C-alpha positions in Angstrom: 60.3 14.0 -42.6 62.6 16.9 -43.3 62.3 19.2 -40.4 62.3 23.3 -41.2 65.8 25.1 -41.8 67.0 21.9 -42.7 68.3 21.2 -46.3 68.7 17.9 -47.9 72.1 17.3 -49.6 71.6 16.2 -52.9 72.7 12.6 -53.7 74.8 11.4 -56.4 74.6 8.1 -58.2 77.8 6.2 -57.7 78.6 3.3 -59.5 78.9 -0.2 -57.5 82.5 -1.0 -56.7 81.5 -5.0 -57.7 81.2 -3.7 -61.0 84.7 -3.0 -61.5 86.1 -5.7 -60.0 84.7 -8.7 -62.1 87.5 -9.5 -64.0 89.6 -10.4 -60.7 87.0 -13.4 -59.5 88.6 -16.3 -61.4 91.9 -15.4 -59.9 90.2 -15.2 -56.4 88.8 -18.3 -57.0 91.6 -20.1 -58.3 93.8 -18.8 -55.3 90.8 -20.0 -52.8 90.5 -23.4 -54.0 94.3 -24.3 -54.4 94.8 -23.2 -50.3 91.3 -25.1 -49.5 92.8 -28.0 -51.1 96.5 -27.3 -49.7 94.8 -27.2 -46.4 92.8 -30.3 -46.9 95.2 -32.5 -48.7 98.0 -31.6 -45.6 95.0 -32.4 -42.8 94.6 -35.5 -44.8 98.6 -36.5 -45.0 98.8 -35.4 -41.1 96.5 -37.7 -39.9 97.9 -41.1 -42.0 101.4 -39.6 -40.3 102.8 -37.9 -43.6 104.4 -35.0 -43.6 101.9 -31.7 -44.4 104.3 -30.8 -47.2 103.1 -34.5 -48.9 99.9 -33.2 -49.3 101.0 -29.8 -50.5 102.7 -31.5 -53.3 99.8 -33.6 -53.9 97.4 -30.6 -54.0 99.7 -28.8 -56.5 99.5 -32.1 -58.9 95.6 -32.3 -58.1 95.1 -28.4 -59.1 97.7 -28.8 -62.1 97.4 -28.3 -65.7 98.8 -32.0 -66.3 95.8 -33.6 -64.3 91.8 -33.6 -65.5 89.6 -31.3 -63.5 89.7 -27.9 -62.3 92.7 -26.4 -64.0 93.6 -22.4 -64.2 93.9 -20.5 -67.5 97.6 -19.9 -68.7 96.3 -15.9 -69.2 95.9 -15.9 -65.2 99.7 -17.1 -64.6 100.8 -13.7 -65.3 98.1 -11.7 -62.6 99.7 -14.8 -60.1 103.0 -13.7 -60.6 102.2 -9.7 -60.0 101.2 -11.4 -56.5 104.0 -12.7 -55.7 
């Protein structure tokens, strides 16, 4: 309820910021999957009394383009290059 002597500000419709960032979802998804897999395999390698680097290398092989399963797109490589 608006009291006497006060005015309501006009509302303005603003586009939601999620709509403008949907194209970068696959990039975020790929980076999260790669980091998560590296973390998990690094932990497994450490539990097997191997250096964590072995787990990181295995994560790169698993997520790389020469194995079946989750593979990042070639167009995404340019986006990843801009981050680094």
